[in-house]
C-alpha positions as CSV (number, residue, x, y, z in Angstrom):
1,M,109.8,-36.1,-59.5
2,A,109.1,-39.7,-58.5
3,N,108.6,-38.9,-54.8
4,Q,105.5,-36.9,-54.0
5,I,105.1,-35.6,-50.5
6,T,101.5,-35.0,-49.5
7,D,100.0,-32.2,-47.5
8,E,99.2,-34.7,-44.7
9,T,102.8,-35.8,-44.6
10,I,104.0,-32.2,-44.2
11,E,101.4,-31.6,-41.6
12,Y,102.4,-34.7,-39.6
13,V,106.1,-33.8,-39.8
14,G,105.3,-30.3,-38.6
15,I,103.4,-31.8,-35.6
16,L,106.3,-34.1,-34.8
17,A,108.8,-31.3,-35.0
18,K,106.5,-28.9,-33.1
19,L,106.6,-26.4,-36.0
20,E,103.9,-24.0,-37.1
21,L,104.5,-23.5,-40.8
22,S,102.7,-21.0,-43.1
23,D,101.3,-22.3,-46.4
24,A,104.3,-21.0,-48.3
25,E,106.7,-22.7,-45.8
26,K,104.8,-26.0,-46.2
27,E,105.1,-25.8,-50.0
28,E,108.8,-25.1,-49.7
29,A,109.2,-28.0,-47.2
30,K,107.4,-30.3,-49.6
31,K,109.8,-29.4,-52.4
32,D,112.8,-29.8,-50.2
33,M,111.7,-33.2,-49.0
34,E,111.0,-34.4,-52.5
35,K,114.5,-33.3,-53.6
36,M,116.0,-35.2,-50.6
37,L,114.0,-38.4,-51.5
38,D,115.0,-38.1,-55.2
39,Y,118.7,-37.8,-54.1
40,I,118.3,-40.9,-52.0
41,D,116.9,-42.7,-54.9
42,T,119.9,-41.6,-57.0
43,L,122.2,-42.9,-54.3
44,N,120.3,-46.2,-54.2
45,E,121.3,-46.7,-57.9
46,L,125.0,-46.9,-57.0
47,D,126.7,-50.3,-57.1
48,T,127.9,-50.8,-53.6
49,D,128.8,-54.5,-53.9
50,G,132.1,-55.1,-52.3
51,V,132.2,-51.8,-50.4
52,E,132.7,-52.4,-46.7
53,P,130.2,-50.5,-44.5
54,M,131.8,-47.9,-42.3
55,S,130.6,-45.8,-39.3
56,H,132.8,-42.8,-40.2
57,V,134.3,-41.4,-43.3
58,F,137.7,-40.8,-41.6
59,P,139.7,-43.4,-39.7
60,V,138.8,-42.9,-36.0
61,H,141.0,-44.2,-33.2
62,N,140.5,-44.1,-29.5
63,V,142.8,-41.3,-28.3
64,F,141.9,-41.7,-24.6
65,R,144.4,-43.4,-22.3
66,E,143.5,-45.7,-19.4
67,D,142.6,-43.8,-16.2
68,V,145.4,-45.0,-14.0
69,V,146.6,-43.2,-10.9
70,T,150.4,-43.0,-11.1
71,N,151.3,-40.4,-8.5
72,G,148.6,-40.7,-5.8
73,D,146.8,-37.8,-4.3
74,G,149.6,-36.4,-2.2
75,S,147.6,-36.6,1.0
76,A,150.5,-38.2,3.0
77,D,152.9,-35.4,2.0
78,T,150.3,-32.8,2.8
79,L,149.5,-34.2,6.2
80,A,153.2,-34.5,7.0
81,N,153.2,-30.6,7.2
82,A,150.2,-30.5,9.5
83,P,150.7,-29.6,13.1
84,L,148.0,-32.1,14.1
85,A,146.5,-35.0,12.1
86,K,144.0,-37.7,12.9
87,D,142.5,-40.4,10.6
88,Q,144.2,-39.0,7.5
89,S,142.7,-35.6,8.1
90,F,143.8,-32.3,9.5
91,K,143.0,-31.9,13.2
92,V,142.1,-28.4,14.2
93,P,141.0,-26.8,17.5
94,K,137.3,-26.8,18.3
95,T,135.9,-23.4,17.3
96,I,132.2,-23.7,18.4
97,G,131.5,-24.3,22.1
């Protein structure tokens, strides 16, 4: 393996991630991180000239519509049924003296 992860690196990553790892877990994490870095090295060997960068593997289109009110809130129709209305609100009798 070309990439060697040190004990200090694992310790530092554990602190950043707020993990308490046993010695066995630290060794396993070192192996996993080395494998990841080796895979990245393999990917870096690929010829990507002429390949357009993308933000997503699948074509993504905005599926949201504009937020436009088309039918209003219906308050005028609602107040039309009220026995008393004032300032676009229902007017009710005073209940507390």
